[in-house]
C-alpha positions in Angstrom: 9.3 11.1 7.3 10.0 8.0 9.3 12.1 5.6 7.6 11.2 2.0 6.8 12.5 -0.8 9.1 12.8 -2.8 6.2 16.1 -3.6 4.3 15.7 -2.2 0.7 17.5 -4.8 -0.9 14.8 -7.3 1.0 12.0 -5.1 -0.6 13.7 -5.3 -4.0 14.0 -9.3 -3.8 10.4 -9.5 -2.5 8.8 -7.4 -5.1 10.6 -8.9 -7.9 9.6 -12.0 -6.5 5.8 -13.5 -7.3 5.2 -14.4 -3.5 3.1 -11.7 -2.9 1.1 -11.8 -6.0 -2.5 -13.2 -6.2 -4.4 -13.5 -9.3 -7.8 -13.4 -7.7 -7.2 -10.4 -5.4 -8.6 -6.8 -7.0 -5.3 -5.3 -5.8 -3.2 -8.5 -7.4 -1.6 -8.9 -3.5 -2.5 -11.7 -1.3 -4.9 -10.4 1.7 -3.4 -12.5 4.5 -5.8 -13.5 7.4 -3.7 -14.9 10.4 -5.2 -17.3 12.5 -3.6 -20.2 14.9 -0.3 -19.7 13.4 -1.6 -20.2 9.9 -2.1 -17.7 7.2 -4.7 -17.8 4.6 -5.5 -15.5 1.7 -8.8 -14.0 1.9 -9.2 -14.6 -2.3 -7.4 -17.6 -3.1 -7.2 -19.7 0.1 -3.8 -20.2 -0.3 -2.4 -21.4 3.4 1.1 -21.0 4.6 2.4 -21.6 8.6 3.1 -18.7 10.4 7.0 -18.5 11.7 6.5 -18.0 15.1 10.2 -17.0 15.8 10.2 -14.3 13.5 7.2 -12.5 15.3 8.5 -13.5 18.9 5.4 -15.5 19.4 5.8 -18.8 21.3 3.4 -21.7 19.8 1.4 -23.4 22.8 2.5 -26.7 23.4 0.8 -29.8 21.9 -1.1 -32.1 23.7 
């Protein structure tokens, strides 16, 4: 079976944190919908800006 591309220590730190948890989700985790460089949780409407550098995306220039 394939190996995960994420670092094991990074996974442990992320799981130990509560950043992924969503009190309103049936799975107890955020369900992110990404639109226009913003992530919004389907269940609790929490919003975060997408870090375009992480994904190699280029943001459109503002006019």
